[in-house]
C-alpha positions in Angstrom: -21.2 5.9 5.0 -18.1 5.4 7.2 -14.8 4.3 5.6 -13.1 1.2 6.8 -9.5 0.4 5.8 -8.3 -3.2 6.2 -4.7 -4.2 5.6 -3.1 -7.4 4.5 -1.2 -8.6 7.5 1.7 -11.0 7.8 0.3 -14.2 9.1 3.4 -14.8 11.3 3.7 -11.5 13.1 0.7 -9.3 12.0 2.9 -6.6 10.5 1.4 -4.6 7.7 4.6 -3.3 6.1 6.3 -5.2 3.2 9.2 -4.5 0.8 9.5 -5.7 -2.7 12.2 -8.3 -3.4 13.2 -9.3 -6.9 14.8 -12.6 -8.1 16.4 -12.8 -11.5 17.3 -16.1 -13.2 17.9 -17.8 -16.5 16.1 -21.1 -17.3 18.1 -23.2 -19.8 16.6 -26.0 -21.9 17.4 -27.9 -25.0 15.5 -28.0 -28.3 14.9 -31.0 -30.6 16.5 -29.4 -33.7 19.8 -28.2 -32.2 22.5 -29.1 -29.7 22.5 -25.6 -28.4 20.7 -24.6 -25.2 18.2 -21.8 -25.3 17.2 -19.8 -22.3 14.4 -17.7 -20.9 15.0 -14.8 -18.6 12.8 -14.9 -15.5 12.0 -12.2 -13.0 10.1 -13.1 -9.8 8.6 -10.6 -7.4 8.2 -11.5 -3.7 7.0 -9.3 -0.9 9.0 -9.6 2.4 7.6 -8.6 5.8 9.7 -5.8 7.2 9.4 -7.3 10.7 9.9 -11.0 10.5 11.2 -11.3 6.9 8.6 -13.9 5.8 8.1 -13.8 2.0 4.8 -13.7 0.2 4.1 -14.1 -3.5 1.8 -11.7 -5.4 -0.8 -14.4 -5.6 -0.8 -14.9 -1.8 -1.2 -11.2 -1.2 -4.1 -11.1 -3.8 -5.8 -14.1 -2.1 -5.5 -12.4 1.3 -7.0 -9.2 0.0 -9.9 -11.2 -1.6 -10.6 -12.7 1.8 -10.8 -9.2 3.3 -13.3 -8.2 0.7 -15.5 -11.3 1.2 -15.4 -10.8 5.0 -16.6 -7.1 4.7 -19.3 -8.0 2.2 -20.9 -10.5 4.5 -21.4 -8.0 7.3 
């Protein structure tokens, strides 16, 4: 059987290369039993197209790869 390799492509410029971009933040919120704020540390991963700089979430990339799988299975 022949091998076929499909790539997730940027839907703006059709580039296949991405770089990982991290965002770090703190989310503050109050609690009922105290006047102090508590916080959660958050880290978000985004993937940025190296050509046009459009950003994609992990979920968007996973959905795109699932579409590629479905398309190949139908053939």
